[in-house]
N, C-alpha and C positions, 0 to 999 in steps of 0.2 A: 632769144635766150639772154638773160641778164648775167653779167659777169662782174665780180668784185675784185678789184686790184688792191692788194695789200702792199704798200710801198714803204720801204725802210730806207730813208735817205742817208747817204754818206756814212754807212755803218753805225747809225745812231738809233739803237733799238728803243730809246725812250721817246722818239719823235715819229713813231709809225703813224701813217694816216692811210685812209681808204678812199678809193675812187671807183665809182660805178661806171662800167663801160656802156655808155648810152648811145654812142654813135657807131657807125660801121667802121670808122677809121679815126684813130687819135694819134697824136704825136707827143713824144716825151723828150724833154731836154731842158737846158738852162734858159733858153730863149723865152721871151714873154708872149710869143705868138703860139706856143704849144698849148695843148689841152691839159697836160700835166707838167707842171714846172717843178724841177727838183734842183735845189741849191747844192750841186756837187761839182767841185772843180775839175773832175775827171770826165765830165760829160761835155758833148758838143752842144752848140745852140739848138740843133735838131739832131738828136742822137738815135731815136728809136721810133718806129711806127708799129702800132698794133691795129690790125684790121681783121674783118670777118670775111669769110667766104662760105655763105650758107650758114650751117651750124658750126663750122670749124673756125678756129681763131689762130691767126698767124702773127709772128713778130718778124720785123725786117730791120736790119742794120742800115742806117742812112749814111753809109760811108764814114763812119766814125773812126777816130784814130785808136781808140781803146777797145773797140769791138763790142759784141754782144755774146753773152754766154747763156745757154739754156741748160739748166741742171748741171752746170760746170763745164759744158762743152761749147766751144766757140762755134757760132752759126751766123751766116749772113742772112738767111731766111729759114724759118722753122715753124712747124705747127706746134702748138702748145695745148696741154690738157690741164684740167683742174688739178691743182696741187703743185704744178710745175713752178720752178723759180727761175726768173730771168735776171741775170746780173749785168748791170751797165755801170761802168766806172766803179765806184765803191758803194753803189746803191743796189737794192734788190727789189724786184717786183714779183709777188707771188699771186698766182691766179686762183681764185676761190669761187665756189658756187654759193649762191644765196642760202642753200640748204646745208652748208657746212656747219657742223656742230661747233659750238663755242663753249668754253669752260663756264660753269655756273658762277653767278655773281658772288663776289666776295662780300661777306656780311660786314657792315660797318660796326665796329666795336667802340663804344664811347670810352674815352680815356677815364681811368680811375682818378680818384682825388689826388693820389700821390704823383701820378704822371702830370696831371694838370698843374699841380703845385710847382713841379720842377720847371715847367715852361714859363713861369712868371718871372719877371725881372726882380721883383721884391724878394723872391726866394734866394736868389744869388747873394743879395746883400745880407739877408738874415743868416744864411748858412756860413758865409765867410766871417761875419762878426762873431758868431758862436764859436767858430773854429779858433779865431784869435783869442777869445776869452779863455777857451779851454787850453790853448797853448800857454797862456799866461799862468793859468792854474797849475799846469804841469811843471813849469819852471819854478813856481813857488814851492810845490811839494818836493821837487827833486833837489833844489838848491837851497831852500829855506831863505827867509828874508835877510839877506846879507848885502850890504851896499856894494861890495866888490864884484858882485855878480849881476849888477844892473845891465852892463854891456852885453853879457852872455844871454841875459833874459831877452834883450832886444834882438839879438842875433837869432835866437830860436824862433821868435815870433815872425821876424822878417823872412827867414828861410822857409818856414812853413807856408806862409802866404805866397812866397815866390814859387815854391814847388807847385802849388795849386794853379797859379796863373800860367806858368810855363806849360804844364800838362794841358790846361784848357786851350791855350793858344795853338799847340801842336795839333790837337784833335779838331779844333775849329778850322785850321787851314786844310786838313784832310777832308773835313766835311764840306768846305767850300768847293774843293776840287771835285768831289763826288756827287754831292747833292745840291750844290748851288746855294746852300744855306750854312752859315757858320755855326749857329747854335752856341755861341760863346757863353751866354748866360747860363744855359742849361749845363754845359760842361763845368762851369764854375761851381754850380750847385752840387753836381754829382761828386766832383773831386773834394769839395769842402765836407760833404757828408761822410765821405770815406775817411778823411783825416780825423773827423770827430769820433767816428766809430773806432778808429785805430787807437786813439788816446784812451777811450773807455775800455777797449779790449786789453790794453797794456796793464791798466790798473786791476781789471778783473783777474788777469793772470797772476799779478802779484798777490792778491788775496787768496786765490786758489792755491798758490804755492805755500802761502803762510799757514792756511788751514790744513792742508794735506801734508805739509812738511816733506814734499816729494817733488823732485824736478820732473819726473816722467809724466805725472798727471797734469802739471802746469804746462809742459811742453806740448802734450797732445791737445790741450785746450787752446793754447796759443796758436799752433799751426792750423788747427781746424778753423778757428775764428778768422785767421788771416786768409785762409783759402777761400772762405765764403765772402769776405770783404773784397778781396782782389777780383774774384770772379764777378761779383756785382759791379765793381768799378769798371772792369773791361767791358762787360755786357752793356752797361748803361752808356759808356762812351761810344761803343760800336752802334748802338741803337740810334743815337743822334748823329751818326756820321755817314752811314750807308743805308741802302735800301734792300740789303740782303735779308733773306728769311730769318725769322727769329731763331729757328733751330740751329742754323749755321752759326749765328752769332753766339749762341749758348755753348755750342761745341768748342768754338775758338776760345771763348772766355774761360771755359773749364781747363782746356789744354794749356793756355797761357798761364793761368793761375797755378796749375799743378807744376809747371816748369819752374816758376819762381819759388814756390814752396820747397821743391826738391833742392834748388840751389841754396835756400836758407838753411835747410836741414844739413846739407853737405858742409857749409861754412861753419855751422854750429858744432858739428861733429869734429871737424878738424881742430877747431879752437878748444874743444873739450879734451884733446889729447895732452894739452898742457895742464900743469897742476893748477887746480882751483878748488876753493872750498865749496862744498855742496851741503845743503841747498843754497842757491844764490837768492838773495832778497834785494828787491828794489829799495833805493834809499828812501822812498816814500813810506816804507814800513818802519823807519827809524823811530818814529814816535811810539810805536807799539813795542819794538824790540828793546828800547831803552829801559822799559819797566820790568823786563824779565831778569831773573836771577842769573848772574854770570856763573859759568862752570869753573870750579876751582881746579888748580893744578894739584898733582899728587902730593907735592911737598906741603902746600897750604892745607890740604885736607888732613894730612898726618899731624901737622902742628895743632890744628883746631881740635883734633880728636886724639891728643897725646895719651889721654887716659886709656883709651881703647887699645892703643898699641903698647902699653906698658907690659912688662913681662908677666906680672901677676894676673892681669886680665886675660892675657892670651893663654896662660896656663889653665885658668878656669874654663875658658871656651873650649880648649882642646879636651879637657876632662869631660 
């Protein structure tokens, strides 16, 4: 009877390997004379022996210091059945039958154009250059071309690029620890695209506010767009950092983005308790607002319309 051994060395589920029991007796340990060699510091040179007796399979502890556990119970010698798990040191051996069902094969899905583009090194350079140009455009629109603002212009661009680099470094370190690949260039691309979309969303909000003359509509638009962008940023960073299922990454991204948006709403609400003019317009709208007719004060209005407020005119209106 053929038996398959599923071996998980040193609690490392990503390095599972399989061994077919082809002899009546095999030895397991760290020593090179064994039939199955497992690199586990908690194993003896010869730790365990697996042998047959007819159709029965037994495991025997070879006087090891850490012992042998069968389904969690310590045993010196024990009969094992298909599906049983034997723990030696920090490694596990599961006994399987060749007829044991395995999950269906995972279908290979070709990466779409966008995902393939993110993986390219050139994409990181293109996206970060576009981000810097957009940051320059932002400072031009907000500060206008004034010489005294050249230093502030440089600070805005440098800080924007710095945030992207720091974000990418943190996720690359985490990716290196989890997946053994840093994916630094991919993180640069994702973070740069997020900053680009954030700049665009900010100006779209300004125009929505200008056209609707209402803070509520623009705030709903702003928070919705930022929720989508934050969720996309977190999901993209997680995708290139871990091997967790997509659904879990999506759930975490949604929850994380929702938490940040709630914090932003709370801060905005607290700040709204102080007096401020509504609606609020971005300084980028100054070019449009400057052409509008200014509202007159009551005194100026009465002076310009002194004929209307003369006693004779008022008497005629009352009649």
